[in-house]
C-alpha positions in Angstrom: 0.0 0.0 0.0 1.4 3.4 -0.9 1.2 6.4 1.4 -1.5 9.0 1.4 -1.3 12.0 3.7 -2.7 15.4 4.5 -1.0 18.4 2.9 1.6 20.4 4.7 0.5 23.8 6.0 1.6 26.6 3.7 2.6 29.0 6.5 4.4 26.6 8.7 7.8 28.4 8.7 6.2 31.6 9.5 4.1 30.0 12.3 7.2 28.4 13.9 9.1 31.8 13.7 6.2 33.7 15.2 5.8 31.2 18.0 9.5 30.8 18.7 9.4 27.1 18.0 12.8 25.4 18.1 12.1 21.7 17.6 9.6 19.3 16.3 9.1 15.8 17.8 8.9 13.4 14.8 7.3 10.5 16.5 5.6 7.1 15.6 4.2 4.3 17.7 6.5 1.2 18.1 5.1 -2.3 18.5 4.2 -1.6 22.2 2.6 1.8 21.3 5.5 3.7 22.8 6.5 6.9 21.1 9.8 6.6 19.2 11.4 9.0 16.7 13.7 11.9 16.3 13.8 15.5 17.4 14.2 17.8 14.4 15.0 21.5 14.1 11.7 23.3 13.4 13.2 25.2 10.4 14.3 21.9 8.7 10.9 20.4 9.5 9.0 23.2 7.9 11.3 22.9 4.8 10.3 19.3 4.4 13.7 18.0 5.0 13.8 14.2 4.6 14.0 12.2 7.8 15.0 8.6 8.1 15.3 5.9 10.9 16.3 2.3 11.0 13.4 -0.1 9.9 13.9 -2.3 13.0 12.9 0.4 15.5 9.1 0.0 15.1 9.7 -3.5 16.4 11.9 -2.7 19.4 11.1 -4.8 22.4 10.1 -3.2 25.7 13.4 -4.3 27.0 15.2 -2.3 24.3 16.4 -5.4 22.5 15.9 -6.4 18.9 15.0 -9.7 17.3 17.4 -11.3 14.8 14.6 -13.3 13.2 15.2 -13.6 9.4 12.1 -11.5 8.7 14.2 -8.4 9.7 16.8 -7.8 7.0 20.5 -8.1 8.1 21.4 -4.8 6.5 19.0 -3.0 8.9 17.8 -0.6 6.1 16.3 2.8 6.6 12.7 3.8 6.4 11.5 7.5 5.8 9.5 9.2 8.5 6.6 11.0 6.8 4.4 13.3 8.9 0.7 13.2 9.0 0.1 16.9 9.0 -3.3 16.5 10.6 -1.4 15.5 13.8 0.9 18.5 14.0 0.2 20.0 17.4 2.1 22.0 20.1 3.7 20.0 22.9 1.8 21.1 26.0 4.4 19.9 28.5 7.5 21.3 26.8 9.5 24.0 28.6 10.3 25.8 25.4 7.9 26.1 22.4 8.0 22.7 20.6 5.6 20.9 18.2 5.0 17.2 17.6 3.7 15.2 14.6 2.8 11.5 14.3 4.7 10.0 11.4 4.3 7.1 9.0 7.3 4.7 8.5 7.6 4.4 4.7 10.0 2.1 2.8 12.4 3.9 0.4 10.4 2.3 -2.4 7.3 4.3 -1.2 5.4 1.4 0.5 4.3 1.6 4.0 6.7 -0.4 6.3 4.8 -3.6 7.2 6.3 -3.7 10.6 4.9 -0.3 11.7 1.7 -0.5 13.7 0.2 2.6 12.1 0.8 1.0 8.7 -1.1 -2.2 9.8 -4.2 -0.1 10.7 -4.0 1.9 7.5 -4.0 -1.4 5.4 -7.0 -2.7 7.2 -8.9 0.6 6.7 -8.0 0.5 3.0 -9.9 -2.9 2.8 -12.9 -1.1 4.2 -12.6 1.8 1.8 -12.4 -0.6 -1.2 -15.9 -1.7 -0.1 -17.2 1.8 0.3 -17.3 1.4 4.1 -15.8 3.4 7.0 -15.3 2.2 10.6 -16.3 4.4 13.5 -14.4 3.7 16.7 -14.5 4.9 20.3 -12.0 3.7 22.9 -12.5 3.7 26.7 -9.1 3.9 28.3 -8.4 3.0 32.0 -5.3 3.8 33.9 -3.9 4.3 37.3 -2.2 7.3 38.9 0.3 6.2 41.5 3.0 7.8 43.6 6.5 8.0 42.2 8.2 4.6 42.1 12.0 4.4 41.7 12.4 0.8 42.9 10.7 -1.8 40.8 10.9 -4.2 43.7 8.4 -2.1 45.6 4.6 -2.2 44.8 2.9 0.8 43.2 1.1 2.9 45.8 -1.7 5.5 45.7 -0.4 9.2 45.8 -1.1 11.7 48.4 -4.0 14.0 47.4 -4.9 17.6 48.2 -6.4 16.5 51.5 -2.9 15.3 52.7 -3.8 11.6 52.6 -3.6 8.8 50.1 -6.8 7.0 48.9 -7.4 3.9 50.9 -10.7 2.4 49.6 -12.7 1.8 46.5 -14.1 5.1 45.4 -15.8 4.1 42.1 -17.5 7.1 40.4 -16.6 9.4 43.3 -16.3 13.0 42.2 -14.6 13.9 45.5 -11.8 11.4 44.7 -11.8 12.5 41.1 -11.0 16.0 42.4 -8.3 14.8 44.9 -5.5 15.2 42.2 -7.0 18.4 40.7 -3.6 20.0 39.7 -2.9 17.0 37.6 -6.3 16.9 36.0 -6.3 20.6 35.3 -3.1 20.4 33.3 -4.0 17.1 31.7 -7.4 18.5 30.5 -5.5 21.5 29.0 -2.9 19.2 27.4 -5.3 17.0 25.6 -7.4 20.0 24.4 -4.1 21.3 22.9 -3.4 18.0 21.2 -6.9 17.8 19.7 -7.9 14.8 21.6 -11.7 14.4 21.8 -12.5 13.3 25.4 -16.0 12.6 26.5 -16.7 11.5 30.0 -14.2 11.1 32.9 -14.7 8.8 35.9 -13.0 7.4 38.9 -13.0 3.7 38.2 -13.2 0.8 40.7 -9.5 0.5 41.5 -7.4 2.6 43.9 -6.8 5.8 42.1 -7.8 4.2 38.9 -9.6 6.4 36.2 -11.4 5.9 32.9 -11.6 8.5 30.1 -13.9 7.8 27.1 -12.7 9.2 23.8 -15.2 10.5 21.3 -16.2 8.2 18.4 -14.6 9.0 15.1 -12.4 7.9 12.2 -10.4 4.9 13.3 -7.0 6.2 12.4 -7.6 9.6 13.9 -8.9 7.9 17.1 -5.9 5.6 17.3 -3.6 8.7 17.0 -5.5 10.3 19.8 -5.2 7.2 22.1 -1.5 7.1 21.3 -1.1 10.8 22.2 -3.4 10.4 25.2 -1.1 7.9 26.9 2.0 10.0 26.0 0.4 13.1 27.5 -0.8 11.3 30.6 2.7 10.1 31.4 4.4 13.4 30.7 1.9 15.5 32.7 1.9 13.0 35.6 5.7 13.2 35.8 5.5 17.0 36.2 3.3 16.5 39.3 5.5 13.8 40.9 3.1 11.0 39.7 3.1 7.9 37.5 0.4 7.3 34.9 0.3 3.5 34.6 -1.4 1.6 31.7 -0.5 -1.9 32.8 -3.4 -4.3 32.5 -2.9 -5.4 36.2 -0.5 -2.9 38.0 -1.6 -3.6 41.6 -2.4 -7.0 43.1 -6.0 -7.2 44.4 -7.1 -4.2 42.5 -9.1 -4.0 39.3 -7.4 -4.4 35.9 -7.3 -1.7 33.3 -8.9 -2.2 29.9 -9.3 -0.4 26.6 -12.8 -1.2 25.5 -13.3 -0.6 21.8 -16.8 0.5 20.6 -17.1 0.0 16.8 -19.7 0.4 14.1 -19.5 0.7 10.3 -21.0 3.3 8.0 -21.5 3.3 4.3 -20.9 6.1 1.8 -24.1 7.8 2.8 -23.1 7.8 6.5 -25.8 5.1 7.3 -24.9 2.5 10.0 -24.7 -0.8 8.2 -25.4 -2.6 11.4 -29.0 -1.5 11.1 -31.7 -2.1 8.5 -34.2 0.6 7.3 -36.7 -0.6 9.8 -34.3 -0.2 12.6 -33.6 -3.9 13.2 -30.1 -5.4 13.2 -28.7 -6.3 9.8 -27.1 -9.4 8.5 -23.8 -7.5 8.5 -24.1 -6.9 12.1 -24.5 -10.5 13.0 -21.7 -11.5 10.5 -19.4 -8.8 12.1 -20.0 -10.5 15.6 -19.3 -13.9 14.0 -16.0 -12.6 12.8 -15.0 -11.4 16.2 -16.0 -14.7 17.8 -14.2 -16.7 15.1 -10.9 -14.8 15.0 -10.3 -13.1 18.4 -8.5 -16.0 20.2 -6.0 -16.1 17.3 -5.3 -12.3 17.8 -5.3 -12.5 21.6 -1.7 -11.6 21.8 -2.4 -8.2 20.2 -5.1 -7.5 22.8 -3.0 -8.9 25.7 0.6 -8.3 24.6 2.5 -9.0 27.9 2.9 -11.6 30.7 1.1 -9.2 33.0 -1.9 -8.8 30.7 -3.3 -12.2 31.6 -3.7 -11.3 35.2 -6.7 -9.1 34.2 -9.1 -11.9 32.9 -10.6 -12.9 36.2 -14.2 -14.2 36.6 -16.5 -11.7 38.3 -14.2 -8.7 37.7 -16.0 -7.2 34.7 -13.0 -8.3 32.6 -14.2 -11.0 30.1 -13.2 -14.6 30.2 -14.9 -15.7 26.9 -16.3 -14.5 23.6 -20.0 -14.7 24.3 -22.0 -11.7 23.3 -25.1 -10.1 24.9 -27.3 -7.0 24.9 -26.1 -4.5 27.4 -24.2 -7.2 29.3 -20.9 -6.3 30.8 -20.1 -9.9 31.8 -19.5 -10.9 28.1 -16.4 -10.3 26.0 -18.6 -8.7 23.3 -21.3 -6.3 24.5 -23.9 -4.7 22.4 -24.9 -1.5 24.2 -28.6 -0.4 24.3 -28.9 2.2 21.5 -31.0 3.5 18.7 -30.5 2.0 15.2 -28.2 4.8 14.1 -25.8 4.1 17.0 -25.9 0.3 17.0 -22.4 -0.9 17.7 -20.3 -3.6 19.3 -18.2 -3.0 22.3 -15.0 -5.4 22.2 -14.1 -5.7 25.9 -11.1 -7.9 25.4 -8.2 -5.4 24.9 -6.2 -4.3 27.9 -5.0 -0.7 28.5 -1.5 -2.0 27.8 -2.4 -2.9 24.2 -1.1 -0.9 21.3 -4.1 1.1 20.2 -3.3 0.9 16.4 -2.9 -2.9 16.5 -5.8 -3.5 18.7 -8.2 -1.4 16.6 -6.7 -3.0 13.4 -7.3 -6.5 14.9 -10.9 -6.0 15.9 -11.8 -4.3 12.6 -10.0 -6.9 10.5 -11.8 -9.7 12.4 -15.2 -8.0 11.9 -14.6 -7.4 8.3 -13.6 -11.0 7.8 -16.9 -12.1 9.4 -18.8 -9.9 7.0 -17.0 -11.1 4.0 -17.2 -14.8 5.0 -20.8 -14.4 6.3 -20.0 -16.0 9.6 -22.8 -16.7 12.0 -22.4 -15.8 15.7 -23.7 -17.8 18.7 -27.0 -16.8 20.2 -26.7 -13.9 22.6 -26.6 -14.9 26.2 -28.6 -13.5 29.1 -27.5 -13.5 32.7 -23.9 -13.9 34.0 -21.3 -14.5 31.3 -19.0 -15.9 34.1 -21.2 -18.9 34.3 -19.9 -20.0 30.9 -16.5 -21.5 30.3 -13.2 -19.5 30.2 -12.3 -20.0 26.5 -9.8 -17.1 26.1 -6.1 -18.1 26.3 -5.2 -18.0 29.9 -1.6 -17.1 29.5 0.9 -15.3 27.4 2.4 -18.6 26.1 -1.0 -20.0 25.2 -1.8 -16.8 23.2 1.7 -16.9 21.6 1.1 -20.5 20.5 -2.4 -19.7 19.3 -1.2 -16.9 17.0 1.8 -18.9 15.8 -0.3 -21.8 14.5 -3.1 -19.5 13.3 -4.0 -19.4 9.6 -6.2 -16.3 9.9 -3.8 -13.9 11.8 -1.5 -13.5 8.8 -4.4 -13.0 6.5 -5.9 -10.4 8.8 -2.9 -8.4 9.9 -0.2 -9.3 7.4 2.2 -12.2 7.3 5.3 -10.1 7.8 3.7 -8.2 10.8 2.6 -11.4 12.5 6.0 -13.2 12.1 7.8 -10.0 13.3 5.4 -9.6 16.2 5.8 -13.2 17.3 9.6 -12.9 17.2 9.5 -9.7 19.4 7.1 -11.2 21.9 9.2 -14.4 22.2 12.3 -12.3 23.0 10.4 -10.4 25.6 9.3 -13.6 27.3 12.9 -14.8 27.3 13.9 -11.7 29.1 11.1 -12.2 31.7 12.3 -15.8 32.4 15.7 -14.4 33.3 14.3 -12.7 36.4 13.2 -14.1 39.7 10.1 -12.5 41.2 8.6 -11.9 44.6 6.2 -14.9 44.6 9.1 -17.3 43.9 11.2 -15.8 46.7 8.2 -15.8 49.1 7.0 -19.3 48.7 9.8 -21.3 47.2 12.9 -20.1 49.0 11.8 -21.4 52.4 10.8 -24.8 51.1 12.9 -25.8 48.3 
């Protein structure tokens, strides 16, 4: 797939000069959704100076290591970093005027780099465009705010609030507790406004200093960019206030896990929701889409739950799913259909954790749904009652999910064979790194006995 992008602003050099902008952050999401890239002088950026980076960097492990799987060329060639001008925004937390822009990683031949997560989502969206369809997506992102933590051997703890004390109990939906860290929230609100992130509702979630922010529904790529920048902004603003913004799926033992629920619908060229018929009833495409999610999600589980820690979240009775049943307005199922009118009929995929790369998670759920529509897959009947009364049929561990993707015939078809092979190689390397460490549980229970 070749690159398409918004046009560069014509007055950019003048704007930078007027605002005293010195640098531009040329960033892109790596495989974990972490911002990588280069800092470029503002004048050179405004002139359109070419910028390159090693092709392997989008697939850098969380440990900083790189895989030597043969899918990665020995020569470690360059890719070009090409800005999406629609993402060009001031950096709210910078001490001197600075801008950022999200970039695509483009091969020197002009094709999108298959290893770059933003490329994967763009390729999936192109399949929809070829059919005259457009996905509409809205993420719900949960995260914790914790006190500064300089020793990874120590547990994460709640920070001290404006009342001089740390939160000690569950304060779900409490506005008092939402206001306890008001200086952070005031600056964070301003930051996401500056970055053009469309936030909807904000709540204190079930966990200790856990919060959820719902992003406004919109174009899937734009929403993925916003989720990427949302995480970046949360971490940077938190550090300014002596806090940590933590997006791990299960950062604190005994507390609720953090998810990234993905609401999704599909519209046609007229803007009509294809999940609904003219009389307001659900369409065949709606059921086929559900069928695709049920058929393919376990093969893509490693995208939704990318780390060892991710699998601690899927606990019965915790409002985190354990299976792929679906139901109407049922939060105990992996796939929920919220109560709505025909125009807003949508599916909420509740599988992804907050630690998932938003580009890959959105690409995975949209690709699975599209395959369901194309293959006319039939879902199970919706369940009523408690979804936890049904079997746990999601992969229970990182290794199970890795093995499932490795033997999958559908994952390469949905996300690209190169991406899947590269992703599996990176995740295997991260798991090897994990196995080289000894944890607290092992010291607590095994050292006295063995």
